[in-house]
C-alpha positions as CSV (number, residue, x, y, z in Angstrom):
1,M,-43.3,-26.0,-3.1
2,N,-40.2,-25.2,-1.1
3,L,-36.6,-25.0,-2.3
4,K,-35.8,-28.5,-1.2
5,D,-38.8,-30.0,-3.0
6,F,-37.9,-27.9,-6.1
7,S,-34.3,-29.1,-6.1
8,N,-35.5,-32.7,-5.9
9,T,-37.8,-32.5,-8.9
10,K,-36.7,-34.2,-12.1
11,P,-36.6,-32.0,-15.2
12,T,-39.6,-32.3,-17.4
13,Y,-39.5,-32.9,-21.2
14,I,-40.2,-29.2,-21.8
15,Q,-37.4,-28.2,-19.5
16,K,-35.0,-30.5,-21.3
17,E,-36.2,-29.1,-24.6
18,K,-35.5,-25.5,-23.4
19,L,-32.1,-26.5,-22.1
20,E,-31.2,-28.1,-25.4
21,K,-32.4,-25.0,-27.3
22,A,-30.4,-22.8,-25.0
23,K,-27.3,-24.9,-25.6
24,E,-27.8,-24.8,-29.4
25,D,-28.3,-21.0,-29.2
26,A,-25.1,-20.6,-27.2
27,E,-23.1,-22.7,-29.7
28,R,-24.5,-20.7,-32.6
29,L,-23.6,-17.4,-30.9
30,K,-20.1,-18.8,-30.2
31,R,-19.6,-19.6,-33.9
32,Q,-20.9,-16.2,-35.0
33,D,-18.5,-14.5,-32.5
34,S,-15.6,-16.6,-33.7
35,Q,-16.4,-15.6,-37.4
36,A,-16.6,-11.9,-36.4
37,F,-13.3,-12.1,-34.6
38,R,-11.7,-13.7,-37.7
39,G,-13.1,-10.9,-39.7
40,Y,-11.5,-8.3,-37.4
41,E,-8.2,-10.2,-37.6
42,E,-8.3,-10.1,-41.4
43,Q,-8.9,-6.4,-41.3
44,I,-6.0,-5.8,-39.0
45,E,-3.8,-7.9,-41.3
46,K,-5.0,-6.0,-44.3
47,Y,-4.6,-2.5,-43.0
48,G,-2.0,-3.0,-40.2
49,A,1.1,-2.9,-42.5
50,M,-0.3,-0.2,-44.9
51,P,1.6,3.1,-45.0
52,Q,-0.3,6.0,-43.7
53,D,-0.8,7.6,-47.1
54,S,-2.3,4.4,-48.5
55,L,-4.6,4.1,-45.4
56,M,-5.8,7.6,-46.0
57,E,-6.5,7.0,-49.7
58,E,-8.4,3.8,-48.8
59,L,-10.4,5.6,-46.2
60,V,-11.4,8.4,-48.6
61,R,-12.3,5.8,-51.3
62,Q,-14.4,3.7,-49.0
63,T,-16.1,6.7,-47.5
64,A,-17.0,8.0,-50.9
65,E,-18.5,4.6,-51.8
66,E,-20.5,4.5,-48.6
67,K,-21.8,8.0,-49.1
68,A,-22.7,7.3,-52.7
69,S,-24.6,4.2,-51.7
70,G,-26.5,6.1,-49.0
71,N,-25.0,4.0,-46.2
72,L,-23.1,7.0,-44.7
73,D,-23.9,10.7,-44.2
74,N,-22.2,13.7,-42.6
75,A,-24.3,13.4,-39.5
76,Q,-22.9,9.8,-38.9
77,I,-19.4,11.1,-39.5
78,D,-20.0,13.9,-37.0
79,N,-21.3,11.4,-34.5
80,V,-18.1,9.4,-34.8
81,Y,-16.1,12.5,-33.9
82,K,-18.4,13.3,-31.0
83,N,-17.9,9.8,-29.6
84,L,-14.1,9.6,-30.2
85,A,-13.0,13.1,-29.3
86,P,-13.3,12.8,-25.5
87,M,-10.8,9.9,-25.6
88,L,-8.2,11.7,-27.6
89,N,-5.5,14.2,-26.8
90,E,-5.3,17.5,-28.6
91,E,-3.0,16.3,-31.3
92,Q,-5.2,13.3,-32.0
93,K,-8.3,15.5,-32.1
94,N,-6.7,17.8,-34.6
95,R,-5.7,14.8,-36.8
96,L,-9.2,13.4,-36.6
97,E,-10.7,16.9,-37.4
98,N,-8.5,17.1,-40.5
99,L,-9.4,13.6,-41.5
100,I,-13.1,14.3,-41.2
101,K,-12.7,17.5,-43.3
102,M,-11.1,15.3,-46.0
103,I,-13.9,12.8,-46.1
104,K,-16.8,15.2,-45.9
């Protein structure tokens, strides 16, 4: 079958089913992304206006909870530093190092 013949073929029932499933999957993913985005917005609103001291207290509290529940360990914290450090200037690196010392 050449390209011209292929383009003139009518979609089969199976092709239509696959297309419908793909459309449904795309809509589902779009809803999930939208929900995730709203979650990020809520976090920004919650923490965006918080004073730095309060943010630090909250970070220490949440980190302690995550460590106690086994969802976070020092290796993961080190990995965060390893990934962020190349993008930071010296002052930011120092602040991050101090922060990591606090939460470890």
